[in-house]
Each structure stands twice: as C-alpha cells, then as structure tokens.
C-alpha positions as a LaTeX table, in Angstrom:
\begin{tabular}{lrrr}
\hline
Residue & $x$ (\AA) & $y$ (\AA) & $z$ (\AA) \\
\hline
Unk1 & $-36.07$ & $-11.93$ & 9.84 \\
Unk2 & $-34.58$ & $-11.26$ & 6.41 \\
Unk3 & $-34.83$ & $-7.50$ & 6.93 \\
Unk4 & $-32.99$ & $-7.76$ & 10.25 \\
Unk5 & $-30.27$ & $-9.83$ & 8.61 \\
Unk6 & $-30.00$ & $-7.32$ & 5.74 \\
Unk7 & $-29.77$ & $-4.37$ & 8.14 \\
Unk8 & $-27.06$ & $-6.18$ & 10.12 \\
Unk9 & $-25.05$ & $-6.89$ & 6.95 \\
Unk10 & $-25.30$ & $-3.31$ & 5.72 \\
Unk11 & $-24.31$ & $-1.95$ & 9.11 \\
Unk12 & $-21.31$ & $-4.29$ & 9.22 \\
Unk13 & $-20.20$ & $-3.20$ & 5.78 \\
Unk14 & $-20.57$ & 0.47 & 6.66 \\
Unk15 & $-18.52$ & 0.03 & 9.82 \\
Unk16 & $-15.82$ & $-1.89$ & 7.97 \\
Unk17 & $-15.48$ & 0.89 & 5.42 \\
Unk18 & $-15.54$ & 3.74 & 7.92 \\
Unk19 & $-12.40$ & 5.78 & 8.66 \\
Unk20 & $-12.52$ & 4.56 & 12.26 \\
Unk21 & $-12.02$ & 0.99 & 11.07 \\
Unk22 & $-8.99$ & 2.07 & 9.06 \\
Unk23 & $-7.49$ & 3.81 & 12.08 \\
Unk24 & $-7.73$ & 0.62 & 14.11 \\
Unk25 & $-5.15$ & $-1.02$ & 11.83 \\
Unk26 & $-1.51$ & $-0.64$ & 12.86 \\
Unk27 & 1.03 & 1.29 & 10.83 \\
Unk28 & 3.54 & $-0.80$ & 8.97 \\
Unk29 & 7.18 & $-0.48$ & 10.00 \\
Unk30 & 9.04 & 1.87 & 7.67 \\
Unk31 & 11.44 & $-0.90$ & 6.67 \\
Unk32 & 8.51 & $-2.97$ & 5.43 \\
Unk33 & 7.25 & $-0.05$ & 3.35 \\
Unk34 & 10.73 & 0.37 & 1.89 \\
Unk35 & 10.85 & $-3.34$ & 1.02 \\
Unk36 & 7.41 & $-3.23$ & $-0.56$ \\
Unk37 & 8.36 & $-0.17$ & $-2.59$ \\
Unk38 & 11.45 & $-1.98$ & $-3.88$ \\
Unk39 & 9.38 & $-5.03$ & $-4.85$ \\
Unk40 & 6.76 & $-2.86$ & $-6.54$ \\
Unk41 & 9.50 & $-0.95$ & $-8.39$ \\
Unk42 & 10.78 & $-4.28$ & $-9.72$ \\
Unk43 & 7.27 & $-5.19$ & $-10.90$ \\
Unk44 & 6.91 & $-1.78$ & $-12.56$ \\
Unk45 & 10.17 & $-2.29$ & $-14.43$ \\
Unk46 & 9.17 & $-5.78$ & $-15.55$ \\
Unk47 & 5.76 & $-4.51$ & $-16.69$ \\
Unk48 & 7.28 & $-1.42$ & $-18.40$ \\
Unk49 & 5.07 & 1.02 & $-16.50$ \\
Unk50 & 5.44 & 4.48 & $-18.12$ \\
Unk51 & 7.19 & 7.16 & $-16.06$ \\
Unk52 & 4.06 & 9.31 & $-15.93$ \\
Unk53 & 2.15 & 6.43 & $-14.26$ \\
Unk54 & 4.95 & 5.14 & $-12.03$ \\
Unk55 & 4.24 & 7.13 & $-8.85$ \\
Unk56 & 0.56 & 6.14 & $-8.75$ \\
Unk57 & 1.40 & 2.52 & $-9.63$ \\
Unk58 & 3.92 & 2.32 & $-6.76$ \\
Unk59 & 1.50 & 3.85 & $-4.26$ \\
Unk60 & $-1.32$ & 1.51 & $-5.30$ \\
Unk61 & 0.98 & $-1.51$ & $-5.28$ \\
Unk62 & 2.39 & $-0.75$ & $-1.82$ \\
Unk63 & $-1.08$ & 0.00 & $-0.42$ \\
Unk64 & $-2.49$ & $-3.25$ & $-1.82$ \\
Unk65 & 0.24 & $-5.19$ & $-0.03$ \\
Unk66 & $-0.20$ & $-3.23$ & 3.20 \\
Unk67 & $-3.95$ & $-3.83$ & 3.17 \\
Unk68 & $-3.45$ & $-7.56$ & 2.60 \\
Unk69 & $-1.07$ & $-7.63$ & 5.56 \\
Unk70 & $-3.53$ & $-5.82$ & 7.85 \\
Unk71 & $-1.71$ & $-2.48$ & 7.95 \\
Unk72 & $-2.96$ & 1.04 & 7.35 \\
Unk73 & $-2.70$ & 2.42 & 3.85 \\
Unk74 & $-0.25$ & 5.26 & 3.29 \\
Unk75 & $-0.87$ & 8.51 & 1.48 \\
Unk76 & 2.59 & 8.92 & 0.01 \\
Unk77 & 5.75 & 6.90 & $-0.51$ \\
Unk78 & 7.92 & 9.93 & $-1.23$ \\
Unk79 & 11.21 & 9.75 & 0.60 \\
Unk80 & 10.80 & 6.09 & 1.51 \\
Unk81 & 13.77 & 4.84 & $-0.47$ \\
Unk82 & 16.12 & 2.13 & 0.68 \\
Unk83 & 19.53 & 3.78 & 0.98 \\
Unk84 & 21.30 & 0.63 & $-0.22$ \\
Unk85 & 19.17 & 0.57 & $-3.37$ \\
Unk86 & 19.81 & 4.26 & $-3.99$ \\
Unk87 & 23.54 & 3.73 & $-3.57$ \\
Unk88 & 23.57 & 0.77 & $-5.94$ \\
Unk89 & 21.66 & 2.71 & $-8.59$ \\
Unk90 & 24.06 & 5.65 & $-8.37$ \\
Unk91 & 27.18 & 3.49 & $-8.28$ \\
Unk92 & 28.92 & 3.61 & $-11.70$ \\
Unk93 & 30.28 & 0.04 & $-11.29$ \\
\hline
\end{tabular}
C-alpha cells in the first residue's frame, strides 16, 4: 500500500513539473506583465539591485508573480515597457 502511494506521489510530481503542465497554464495579458515589471523595477530600486543583476532580477521577479497567479512563465521581458513610464522617465520636468 505504501509503495503504491509513493509511486502515485512521484508520478503526480513528475507530471506537475513536466513541460506539458506548464503549457496548460494561460499566458498573462501583456498589460499585466508590464505592470509586474514596473512593480519589480520599483522593488529593485528600493533594494539597490546592481545594474549587472537587474535584468535577471526583473525576469525572476515577474516570473514569480506570474507563477503565483497561475500564468505561464516568460522567457524575456525585453520590450515590455509601459509607455507612460518611459515617457515620465524621459521627461525633463
């Protein structure tokens, strides 16, 4: 009985970690990714994350939030910048 239970648990874990399980999750809307990136950028600034670690920090931070929300992880956040944030940062006011 214990062996059957153990086999069932291991099979369940293997299926949960398989790429097929990841594909079953929906993609997050791009606006949500943009919002998460902005929030993670704020955290990075508050935590004084060095520039050479910033890209990986942002990707990990966004993916952690996506995973918690039941969405697929992303491979890159390049180009996913909120245009209003970019405008504000470039505005000399």
